[in-house]
Structures are given as C-alpha cells and as structure tokens.
C-alpha positions as a Markdown table, in Angstrom:
| # | Residue | x | y | z |
|---|---|---|---|---|
| 1 | Unk | 64.9 | 88.0 | 175.7 |
| 2 | Unk | 67.4 | 86.7 | 173.3 |
| 3 | Unk | 70.9 | 85.6 | 174.3 |
| 4 | Unk | 72.5 | 88.6 | 172.5 |
| 5 | Unk | 70.3 | 91.0 | 174.4 |
| 6 | Unk | 71.1 | 89.3 | 177.7 |
| 7 | Unk | 74.8 | 89.6 | 177.0 |
| 8 | Unk | 74.5 | 93.3 | 176.2 |
| 9 | Unk | 72.5 | 93.9 | 179.4 |
| 10 | Unk | 75.2 | 92.1 | 181.5 |
| 11 | Unk | 77.9 | 94.1 | 179.8 |
| 12 | Unk | 76.1 | 97.3 | 180.5 |
| 13 | Unk | 75.6 | 96.3 | 184.2 |
| 14 | Unk | 79.3 | 95.4 | 184.5 |
| 15 | Unk | 80.3 | 98.7 | 182.9 |
| 16 | Unk | 78.1 | 100.7 | 185.2 |
| 17 | Unk | 79.4 | 98.7 | 188.2 |
| 18 | Unk | 83.0 | 99.4 | 187.1 |
| 19 | Unk | 82.3 | 103.1 | 186.8 |
| 20 | Unk | 80.7 | 103.1 | 190.2 |
| 21 | Unk | 83.6 | 101.2 | 191.8 |
| 22 | Unk | 86.0 | 103.6 | 190.1 |
| 23 | Unk | 84.2 | 106.6 | 191.5 |
| 24 | Unk | 84.2 | 105.1 | 195.0 |
| 25 | Unk | 88.0 | 104.4 | 194.7 |
| 26 | Unk | 88.7 | 107.9 | 193.5 |
| 27 | Unk | 86.6 | 109.4 | 196.3 |
| 28 | Unk | 88.4 | 107.2 | 198.8 |
| 29 | Unk | 91.8 | 108.3 | 197.6 |
| 30 | Unk | 90.8 | 112.0 | 197.6 |
| 31 | Unk | 89.5 | 111.6 | 201.2 |
| 32 | Unk | 92.7 | 109.9 | 202.3 |
| 33 | Unk | 94.8 | 112.7 | 200.6 |
| 34 | Unk | 92.7 | 115.3 | 202.3 |
| 35 | Unk | 93.1 | 113.7 | 205.7 |
| 36 | Unk | 96.9 | 113.4 | 205.1 |
| 37 | Unk | 97.2 | 117.0 | 204.0 |
| 38 | Unk | 95.2 | 118.1 | 207.0 |
| 39 | Unk | 97.4 | 116.1 | 209.4 |
| 40 | Unk | 100.7 | 117.3 | 207.8 |
| 41 | Unk | 99.6 | 120.9 | 207.3 |
| 42 | Unk | 101.0 | 123.5 | 204.8 |
| 43 | Unk | 104.2 | 122.6 | 202.9 |
| 44 | Unk | 107.2 | 124.9 | 202.8 |
| 45 | Unk | 110.3 | 125.0 | 200.6 |
| 46 | Unk | 113.6 | 125.3 | 202.5 |
| 47 | Unk | 117.3 | 125.3 | 201.6 |
| 48 | Unk | 119.4 | 122.3 | 202.6 |
| 49 | Unk | 123.0 | 121.2 | 202.0 |
| 50 | Unk | 123.5 | 119.4 | 198.7 |
| 51 | Unk | 126.7 | 117.8 | 200.0 |
| 52 | Unk | 128.8 | 117.4 | 203.2 |
| 53 | Unk | 130.7 | 120.6 | 203.8 |
| 54 | Unk | 133.5 | 121.4 | 206.4 |
| 55 | Unk | 133.4 | 124.1 | 209.0 |
| 56 | Unk | 134.3 | 127.7 | 207.9 |
| 57 | Unk | 133.3 | 126.8 | 204.3 |
| 58 | Unk | 132.2 | 129.6 | 202.0 |
| 59 | Unk | 128.9 | 128.4 | 200.5 |
| 60 | Unk | 128.5 | 128.3 | 196.7 |
| 61 | Unk | 125.3 | 127.8 | 194.7 |
| 62 | Unk | 126.1 | 124.2 | 194.0 |
| 63 | Unk | 126.5 | 123.5 | 197.7 |
| 64 | Unk | 122.8 | 124.2 | 198.2 |
| 65 | Unk | 119.5 | 122.5 | 197.2 |
| 66 | Unk | 115.8 | 122.8 | 197.9 |
| 67 | Unk | 113.5 | 120.5 | 199.9 |
| 68 | Unk | 109.8 | 120.4 | 200.5 |
| 69 | Unk | 108.9 | 119.8 | 204.2 |
| 70 | Unk | 105.9 | 120.4 | 206.4 |
| 71 | Unk | 105.8 | 124.0 | 207.5 |
| 72 | Unk | 105.4 | 123.0 | 211.2 |
| 73 | Unk | 108.8 | 121.4 | 211.1 |
| 74 | Unk | 110.6 | 124.5 | 209.8 |
| 75 | Unk | 112.5 | 126.6 | 212.4 |
| 76 | Unk | 111.9 | 130.4 | 212.2 |
| 77 | Unk | 115.6 | 131.0 | 211.2 |
| 78 | Unk | 115.6 | 128.5 | 208.3 |
| 79 | Unk | 116.7 | 130.0 | 205.0 |
| 80 | Unk | 114.2 | 129.6 | 202.2 |
| 81 | Unk | 116.1 | 131.3 | 199.3 |
| 82 | Unk | 119.4 | 129.8 | 198.3 |
| 83 | Unk | 120.7 | 133.1 | 197.1 |
| 84 | Unk | 120.7 | 134.3 | 200.7 |
| 85 | Unk | 123.1 | 131.5 | 201.7 |
| 86 | Unk | 125.7 | 132.0 | 198.9 |
| 87 | Unk | 128.8 | 133.6 | 200.3 |
| 88 | Unk | 128.0 | 132.9 | 203.9 |
| 89 | Unk | 130.4 | 130.5 | 205.8 |
| 90 | Unk | 129.6 | 127.5 | 207.9 |
| 91 | Unk | 130.2 | 127.8 | 211.6 |
| 92 | Unk | 130.7 | 124.0 | 211.9 |
| 93 | Unk | 130.9 | 121.0 | 209.6 |
| 94 | Unk | 127.5 | 120.1 | 208.2 |
| 95 | Unk | 126.1 | 116.9 | 206.6 |
| 96 | Unk | 124.2 | 116.6 | 203.4 |
| 97 | Unk | 120.5 | 117.4 | 203.8 |
| 98 | Unk | 121.0 | 119.6 | 206.8 |
| 99 | Unk | 118.6 | 122.6 | 206.7 |
| 100 | Unk | 120.4 | 125.9 | 206.3 |
| 101 | Unk | 119.8 | 127.8 | 209.6 |
| 102 | Unk | 121.2 | 131.1 | 210.6 |
| 103 | Unk | 122.6 | 129.5 | 213.8 |
| 104 | Unk | 125.1 | 127.3 | 211.8 |
| 105 | Unk | 126.3 | 130.2 | 209.5 |
| 106 | Unk | 128.6 | 133.1 | 210.0 |
| 107 | Unk | 129.0 | 136.3 | 207.9 |
| 108 | Unk | 131.8 | 138.9 | 207.7 |
| 109 | Unk | 129.6 | 141.4 | 209.5 |
| 110 | Unk | 129.1 | 139.0 | 212.4 |
| 111 | Unk | 132.8 | 138.2 | 212.6 |
| 112 | Unk | 133.5 | 141.9 | 212.6 |
| 113 | Unk | 131.0 | 142.5 | 215.4 |
| 114 | Unk | 132.5 | 139.7 | 217.4 |
| 115 | Unk | 136.0 | 141.2 | 217.0 |
| 116 | Unk | 134.8 | 144.6 | 218.2 |
| 117 | Unk | 133.0 | 143.1 | 221.1 |
| 118 | Unk | 136.2 | 141.4 | 222.3 |
| 119 | Unk | 138.1 | 144.7 | 222.2 |
| 120 | Unk | 140.0 | 144.0 | 219.0 |
| 121 | Unk | 139.9 | 146.3 | 215.9 |
| 122 | Unk | 138.7 | 145.8 | 212.4 |
| 123 | Unk | 140.5 | 147.4 | 209.5 |
| 124 | Unk | 140.0 | 147.4 | 205.7 |
| 125 | Unk | 142.9 | 147.8 | 203.3 |
| 126 | Unk | 144.0 | 147.1 | 199.8 |
| 127 | Unk | 147.2 | 145.1 | 199.4 |
| 128 | Unk | 149.0 | 142.9 | 197.0 |
| 129 | Unk | 147.7 | 139.3 | 197.2 |
| 130 | Unk | 145.6 | 136.7 | 195.5 |
| 131 | Unk | 142.0 | 135.6 | 196.5 |
| 132 | Unk | 143.2 | 132.1 | 195.7 |
| 133 | Unk | 145.7 | 132.2 | 198.6 |
| 134 | Unk | 144.3 | 134.8 | 200.9 |
| 135 | Unk | 141.0 | 133.5 | 202.2 |
| 136 | Unk | 138.6 | 134.3 | 205.0 |
| 137 | Unk | 139.3 | 132.4 | 208.1 |
| 138 | Unk | 143.0 | 132.2 | 207.5 |
| 139 | Unk | 145.9 | 134.3 | 208.9 |
| 140 | Unk | 148.3 | 136.5 | 207.0 |
| 141 | Unk | 151.4 | 138.7 | 207.6 |
| 142 | Unk | 151.2 | 142.2 | 206.3 |
| 143 | Unk | 154.5 | 143.6 | 205.0 |
| 144 | Unk | 155.3 | 147.1 | 203.6 |
| 145 | Unk | 157.9 | 147.8 | 200.9 |
| 146 | Unk | 159.2 | 151.3 | 200.4 |
| 147 | Unk | 161.8 | 152.7 | 197.9 |
| 148 | Unk | 165.0 | 154.0 | 199.5 |
| 149 | Unk | 166.9 | 157.0 | 198.5 |
| 150 | Unk | 169.6 | 154.9 | 196.7 |
| 151 | Unk | 167.0 | 153.3 | 194.5 |
| 152 | Unk | 166.8 | 150.1 | 196.5 |
| 153 | Unk | 163.8 | 148.8 | 198.5 |
| 154 | Unk | 163.3 | 148.1 | 202.1 |
| 155 | Unk | 160.6 | 145.7 | 203.4 |
| 156 | Unk | 159.3 | 145.6 | 207.0 |
| 157 | Unk | 156.7 | 143.7 | 208.9 |
| 158 | Unk | 153.7 | 145.8 | 209.8 |
| 159 | Unk | 151.6 | 143.1 | 211.4 |
| 160 | Unk | 152.1 | 139.4 | 211.7 |
| 161 | Unk | 149.6 | 136.5 | 212.0 |
| 162 | Unk | 146.4 | 138.6 | 211.8 |
| 163 | Unk | 143.0 | 137.1 | 211.1 |
| 164 | Unk | 141.3 | 137.5 | 207.7 |
| 165 | Unk | 137.5 | 138.2 | 208.2 |
| 166 | Unk | 136.7 | 138.8 | 204.5 |
| 167 | Unk | 138.5 | 139.2 | 201.2 |
| 168 | Unk | 137.5 | 140.3 | 197.7 |
| 169 | Unk | 139.5 | 140.8 | 194.5 |
| 170 | Unk | 140.4 | 144.5 | 194.2 |
| 171 | Unk | 139.4 | 146.3 | 191.0 |
| 172 | Unk | 142.9 | 147.7 | 190.4 |
| 173 | Unk | 146.2 | 145.9 | 190.2 |
| 174 | Unk | 149.3 | 147.1 | 192.0 |
| 175 | Unk | 151.8 | 149.5 | 190.4 |
| 176 | Unk | 154.0 | 146.5 | 189.4 |
| 177 | Unk | 151.0 | 144.7 | 187.9 |
| 178 | Unk | 150.5 | 142.3 | 190.8 |
| 179 | Unk | 146.9 | 141.3 | 191.7 |
| 180 | Unk | 145.5 | 143.0 | 194.8 |
| 181 | Unk | 142.8 | 142.1 | 197.3 |
| 182 | Unk | 140.4 | 144.3 | 199.3 |
| 183 | Unk | 140.7 | 142.6 | 202.7 |
| 184 | Unk | 139.1 | 143.0 | 206.1 |
| 185 | Unk | 141.4 | 142.1 | 209.0 |
| 186 | Unk | 140.9 | 141.5 | 212.7 |
| 187 | Unk | 143.8 | 143.1 | 214.6 |
| 188 | Unk | 144.9 | 144.4 | 217.9 |
| 189 | Unk | 144.7 | 148.1 | 218.7 |
| 190 | Unk | 148.5 | 148.3 | 218.3 |
| 191 | Unk | 148.5 | 146.6 | 214.9 |
| 192 | Unk | 145.5 | 148.7 | 213.7 |
| 193 | Unk | 147.5 | 151.9 | 214.4 |
| 194 | Unk | 150.6 | 150.5 | 212.6 |
| 195 | Unk | 148.5 | 149.4 | 209.6 |
| 196 | Unk | 146.7 | 152.8 | 209.4 |
| 197 | Unk | 150.1 | 154.6 | 209.4 |
| 198 | Unk | 151.5 | 152.2 | 206.8 |
| 199 | Unk | 148.5 | 152.9 | 204.4 |
| 200 | Unk | 149.0 | 156.6 | 204.7 |
| 201 | Unk | 152.8 | 156.6 | 204.6 |
| 202 | Unk | 153.4 | 155.5 | 201.0 |
| 203 | Unk | 155.0 | 152.4 | 199.7 |
| 204 | Unk | 153.1 | 149.2 | 198.9 |
| 205 | Unk | 151.5 | 146.6 | 201.2 |
| 206 | Unk | 151.5 | 142.8 | 200.6 |
| 207 | Unk | 149.8 | 139.9 | 202.3 |
| 208 | Unk | 151.7 | 136.8 | 203.0 |
| 209 | Unk | 149.4 | 133.8 | 203.8 |
| 210 | Unk | 150.3 | 131.6 | 206.8 |
| 211 | Unk | 149.8 | 127.9 | 207.4 |
| 212 | Unk | 147.3 | 127.1 | 210.2 |
| 213 | Unk | 150.1 | 125.5 | 212.3 |
| 214 | Unk | 152.6 | 128.3 | 211.8 |
| 215 | Unk | 153.0 | 130.3 | 215.0 |
| 216 | Unk | 156.5 | 131.7 | 214.4 |
| 217 | Unk | 156.9 | 135.5 | 214.3 |
| 218 | Unk | 157.9 | 136.9 | 210.9 |
| 219 | Unk | 161.2 | 138.9 | 211.2 |
| 220 | Unk | 162.8 | 140.8 | 208.4 |
| 221 | Unk | 166.6 | 141.0 | 208.0 |
| 222 | Unk | 168.4 | 144.2 | 207.1 |
C-alpha cells in the first residue's frame, strides 16, 4: 500500500470516527434533554409583573409580562392572559416578577360585593369631574348646584368623604361643557338616599377629590 493510500485510509477512518462520536454526543444530549423534560414536566405560560407596583394600582398592559414556568409550579388561580389583568387593581404592593394571582387583585365588582356585605350601599351616578383626579380607591365629596329663582346658584353638600369604587369617563359633557365621569360610589344608606334624591331633583352634581389625610367635613356657606 502506498503512502498516499494509507493517508486516505486514515483520513476516512478518522472521519468515520468523528461522525460516530458526533452521533453519540447528539444522542447523549437528546437523552439528557428528555430526562430533564420528564423531570420538569409540561411548561406553562403565565403572567407576571414587569415592574414593581404599589398597592391599589390599576394594572396597565405595560405593567405585565409573560414567563415560561413548569406547569406543576403554577397555582390554579394564576392568570395566563395579560388582557385579563388589565384594569384590575392590586390588593397589595407587588414586586417585579410576581405571578399574577387572583388573590392579590381586586376588581370593582369585588369591592361592590364587599360594600354590600358590610351593610353599605353602592350607587352609580354621572357627575362633573375628571378621570385624572377622580380615581378608584380615593374619596370624594359630592356637591349639587341648582339655579335659584333670582338667577343665582346655590351649592350644597350631598355626601362628603365617600369611597370611589370605579370611575370611567362619561360619554357626554356637562351642560356647561365640563367633563363628566360615570362613577360607582360606596356610601352609607343615608347618603345613598340623599344622592338618589339629588339625581332626580334637577341641578348638577360635581365630585370634589379629597386628599387621603383630609378628614374634615365639607361645609357650605350661605
């Protein structure tokens, strides 16, 4: 056998050995991946917080992200679709990466149910106000303005320091062009009757936002 033929034979042997070793390596990786997949189990996509958020925070689309985790780690109440979380509010402050669970969220319907269970009343009304200032989780004073016989106006307090459960921009503006909101309020039975009468009695209603620390009663002057 010539030197050239011997070299070709060695090259062929080395090539075949390399292919065989490559197949063994691929098979080993595939087996390890299979064992790992078997140990981990099915994978699920869940919704997590994309950033730290405070308590009573209305979730937006950019607050949320998706993460792949083993299905066996996923709680039954974990949200898997980000669109289902948008608009809900956080019950407590949450850190980035926290899975979105029903237990850490609240919705207007839940707050309304809680109010009714406690003996309070829930009332919906349209009043002058801005969604930028009147927000769910805050408190407002409700005042009513009516036109007097002499052409002047009188403003009275209908209910003060009531809780806002939900708020949306109203479709129509007030008669004077001011923006209005469609708001859901948690009120006492007494305030609910006063608000219902105010809605049916003419005049215009306005919401005055309160600071969280403000406990002073709103009193109108003649």
